[in-house]
N, C-alpha and C positions, 0 to 999 in steps of 0.2 A: 963927224964920226962915221966910220965905214959901216955900212949895213951888212950884217952877217945873217945868213939864213939859219933859222932854227931847224934842226933835223926833224922831219916828219916820220918818226918811227915809234913803235910801241914803247911807252914807259921810260921817259928820260928820268935819270936820278938827279938829285939836287946839285951834285957837283958838275953836271953837264950843262947847267944854265949859266949864261953870261949876259950881263947888261948889253943891250944893243942888238941881240939876236932878234930876228923877225920872221914871221910866217903868215901866210894868208890862206884862208880856207877856200874851198869851192863855194859856189853860190847856191842859194836856195830861194825859190820863188814863194812869196807869201800868197796863199790862196784864200778864196772866200771860205772854204772849209776850215782853214786854220783860224780865221777870225771868229767864226761861229763856235768852233770847238773850244777856243780859249775863253770866249765869253761864258760858255756853259760851265767850263771847269772852274773859272775864277769867280763867277757870279757877276762879272762886270758887263752889264748890258747897256752901258752908257750910250745915249743916242748918237754920239759922234762915231761910234763903232757899229751900231746896229740899225740905224734908221736912215735910209737913203734920202728921204725928203728933208729931214732935219739937217743932216750933214751937208746937203747941197746949199743950205743957207748959211753955213758956218764959214770959218776963216779959210778952210782948205777947199771948199766947193764940192767936196765929196767925202765919203767915209774914209777913215784912217784905221789902220791896225792899232791894236793896243801897244803902247810903248813897252810894257813888260813882256808882250809876246815877242817883240823884236829882240829884247834882252835874252829871253829864254831860248830862242832859236840860235842866237849868237853863241850861247853856252853849248848847245848841241853841236854846232859847227866846229867849235874849238875842240870838243871831246873827240869828234870824228877824225881830227888830225892825228890822233894817236899818242902824242907826246905826253899827255896827262894820264893815259891809261895804266892802271895797276900801280902807279907810283905816287899818285896824289892821295894823301891821307885825309885831307879835309879842305873844303872851300872855306876860307876864314874871313873874307871880307869883300865888300863891294863899296868902293869909295869914290866920291865926287862924280857919280854917274850923271851924264848930261844927255838929255833927249833934245838934239839940235834941230832936226827936221822930221817931218812925219814920214811914216812908212805906209804906203798905200797897198791895198790888195793888188796883186800883179807885179809889185816891185820884187826885184831879186837882190837879196842881201848876202854879204859875206863878212867874215871877221878877219881883221888884220891885227895880229898880236905881236907886241914887242916886249921883250923882257926889260922891265924898268929897273929891276934891282933884285938882289938876293941877300938873305941874312941867315947865317947858320944858326941852328938851334941844336947844339950838341946833345943836350939831355934827351932830345927826341930822335937823335940819330938821323938828322936831315936838316931841313930849313924852310924858311918862308921864301917864296918866289912871288914878286910883284909883277903882274902882267898889265901893260897898257893896252887896252882893247879898243879898237875902233870898228864900228859897224858901218860898212859902206853900202850904198845902193848901186844899182846898175850904171849910174852916171858918175861913179867914183866920188860921190858926195858923202861926207861923214854925217850919218844920221843919229848916231849915238856914240858916246865915248866915255871912258873912265878907267879906273883901275880895279883889278881883281887881285886878291891875295890868296895864295894856296899854300898849304903845308905839303912838302914833297919829301918822300923817303930819300935817305942817303944810300950810297952804294953798300955800306956794311949791313944794311937792312934787307939785302937781296934775299929772295926766297931760296931755300936749299935746292940745288940741282940746276940753278940758272947760271 
């Protein structure tokens, strides 16, 4: 299948999505401050994330970032691309999400998003868009992946004056 680029512009409507379209975000480096802030926000102070000595003895030989921190940042990177802005009604699902490799403080991640499918929902004047999301590190390794489902406005739901 030919790869088609998803347009990076503000607010794509349901009818503008086609299976196979793809787009990749800019990168973002995971910092020490990110890990500490996420631990404080979530309450997850697990030693693998917060204790240098403990983590040094673990399977990765050093501390790792929270998997959910990586997922959260990937969501932010996706939103920054603009195509979901003002047209997404709801984030409806996260399916088969896999945490394949660790993310370490200092790693730079980005999100590669491919439209996996669409399903019209006429009663809501829009439809469901399934996104296949891969989180890549600076070495182009997939560290996380899975599908997100979002409800997107249709064209007839446009704001007056647009």
